[in-house]
N, C-alpha and C positions, 0 to 999 in steps of 0.2 A: 416561408412566411416573411413578409416585409418587416422592417425594423419599426419599433414603436416611435422612436425619435430619430429624425434625420436632419442633421445640421450640415449645410453645404456652403462652403466658401464665405462664412459669416465674418463681417468686418464692421468696425465703427471707427470714425475719426472724430476727434474733438479738436477743431482747428487744424493745426499742422501735426497733431499727435495721432498716430494710428494705435489705438488701445487694444484692439483685437484685429488680427490680420489674417484673413482667409482661412479660418479654422473650420475643419470638416470632421465629423465623426457621427457614428450611429449608436443607438442603444436599443437592444432587443427587448421583447416582452419578457418580464421576469429577470432581467439582468441588472447588475450593479456596476457602476463605473466610478472610479475615483479620479479627480482632477487635481494634480499637484503642480507646484512651481514656486519660484521665489516670490517674496513680497513684491507687489507691483507688477506681477507678470500678466495680469488681465483676467484672472480667474473669476472674481466677483462681477466684473464687467460682462464677461461671457454669460454668467447666470442672468444678469439683468437684461441682456439681449433676448435670451431664450424665454424668459418669464414675462416679457412685455413691458418692462420698466423703461428700457431704452429702445427706440426704433433703430434698426441697423442701417449703416450706410450702404451695405451691399450684402448679398447672400440670402439664403432662405432657411426657414425652420419649418419642418413638417412634423405633426404629431398624429400618429395613427392614420396617415394619409391626408390629413387636413393641413392646409397651408396656414400657419399661424404667424407668419412673418409680419412684424409691425403691429400686431393686434394689441389693444390695450390690455393691461395686466389683468383686469377682472374678466375679460373674455378668454384670455389664456387659461386662467384658473378654472373657468366654467368648462373649457375644452378638456381639462383633465391634468393640469400641472399644478402641484402644490409645492411651496418652498418655505424654507426658513432662512433667517438672516444671521450675519455674524453677531449683531447685537440683539438682545431679546426684545420681542415685540408682544409679550403677553400683557393681558389686562390684569395688573396687580390687584385691583380692587374687586375682581371677580374670583369665584371659586374655580378649582380645577375643572369641575364639571361644566361650569358656564363658559370657561375659555374654550372648551372643546365644542360646546353647543354653538358658539360664535363661528367656529370653523365650518359648521354645516350650512352657513348662509347661502352658499352657491346652489344648494339643492333644496332649501326650505324657504318658507316665507318669513322666518324669524331672523333677527339680526342683533346687533349690539344693544340697541335700546330695549328690545324685547327681553333679552337676557337680564338687563339691569332692572327693568320695571315690571316684567311679566304681566302685560295687559291681558284682560279676560279673553279677548279674541284669539290670542295665541297660546293660552295657558295649556290647552290639551296637547297641542303640538310640542310645546316646550317640555311637558312632562315626558312624552315619548322620546323626544330628543335627549333628555337627560339620562334616560335609561340606556339609550344607545351610546351616549358619551361615556358612561361608566364602563360599558363593555369595551369600548375602544381603548380607554385608559388601561384597563386590566390587561388587554392584549399586548400593551407595551411594557407595563411594569406592575407587578402585584403590589409592590411597595407604594407606588404612586397611587394605585387604586385605594389603598387604605387611607390615603390623605385626600380623597377626591372632594371632600366638602371643605377643605382648608382654602384659605386665600392664596392665590398664586404668588403674591408678593412675599409670602413666608417661606418659599421654597429655596433650597440651596441651588447653586448654579447647575449641578449635574441633573437635578430633577427638573429644573426649568427647561433644559434641553430635551429631556424626555417628554415633557408636556407639549413642547412645540411639535415634536414628531406626532404625538397623539392628535393635536389640533390639525396638523396637515392631513392625517389619515381621515379626519372627519368629513372632508369634502369628497371622499371616495375617488381619489385621483388615480390616474393611470401611471403617473410618474411623480416621484417626490424628489425635490432638489434640496439638499442639506448643505448649508454654507458653514463650514468649520464646526460640525456638531460636537467635537470633543474639546472645544475651546474652554479653558478653565477647569478641566477635569484632571484628576490624578489618575494613576495607573489602574486603581481599583474601579473607578468610575468608567474609565475607558473600556475596561474588560466587560463591564455591565452593558455599556452601549453596544459593543460588538454582539453580545448575546441578544439584546433587545432587537437590533436590526435583523439578526438571524431568525428570531421568533416571528417577527412581522412577515418576513419573506416566506417562511414556512407556512404561515396561515393564509397568505395571499400570494400564491406562486406566480401570478401574472403581473404583479406590481413591480415596477422598476425604480431604481434609485440612481441618482448622481450625487456624489459627495465632493465638495472641495475640502481638502483635509491637509493638515500640517503634521499630524502625528503619524510617522511612518510605521509604527507598530500596528496601528489600526488599519492602515492601508494594506499592509502585508497580510493581515488576518482576514480581510474580506475577499470573497471570490470576485472574479470578473477582471476586466481590463483596467489599466491605468493609463491616463493620458497626461503628458507633461507639456506645459506651455511656458514660454519665456519670451519677454518682450512682445506679448500678444500673439505669438506664433506657436503652433504645435511643433514640438521638437522630437517627441518620441511617443510611442503607443504600444501597449502590449501587456503581458503579465508583469507584475511588479518585480519578480526575481530577475527578469531580463532587462526591464526598463532601467533599473537602478545601476546597471553596469554600462549603460550607454555613455560614452565620453562627454557628449554635449550636456547630458543630464548632470553628471558629476561636476562639470565645469560651472553649470548654472547654480548649483547648490554650494559648491566648495570653492569656487573662484572668487571673483570680485563681488558677486552678488551676495545677498543675505543667505544664511545657511538654513533657513526653514521657510516653508511655503507661506 
């Protein structure tokens, strides 16, 4: 079976700076991959290239056989990639349910304004979407489901991250890209996040994940391959237990560079 995501020799230059330099990797159907590396290594830039925020200077990206290289972000999302960002992008003035309904915009006629004002023409679709949004939230977190009618702005950081995952799921993606999902979480919240991701993967075994992550405890707990990048280049790839012993990886983390991704 061919890979779901194929990234081949992907590069981008900003003036004289090569931020991502000939990075190649694949992600299979139902697989999870963690991307780690020091601050400024190019991890989020790589995400932006794959998700259509930046057009690459060179290289290709294919999703399920479709060449999505340089596609606009909304077209990449429609093709089957959903992502979260380091900083929260929730609609604080909307309920948890409505935030997830907004995430369905790629496959329904409703959007942010419909979620806010609920015009008569879209009310029936919104009611059905709200029921589905509740189911999606519940699949991520029972605790979050109990607060589904609360405003998103009232959520603590860990629950905001969970809601972002639920909103990503709402577009029925083939691949979800999570940019530092454990940011701002304590150990208990991180353990819950590990369980949440495991539960989603058990419910949707063909769904794939890519995570940029700085918490090595989370990286070690998740199945799948780990890729390390530094100065925009891939320097190691494989199981975490092996990758962490590679001298170049240890140098990148413990040498003159910052000691976390």
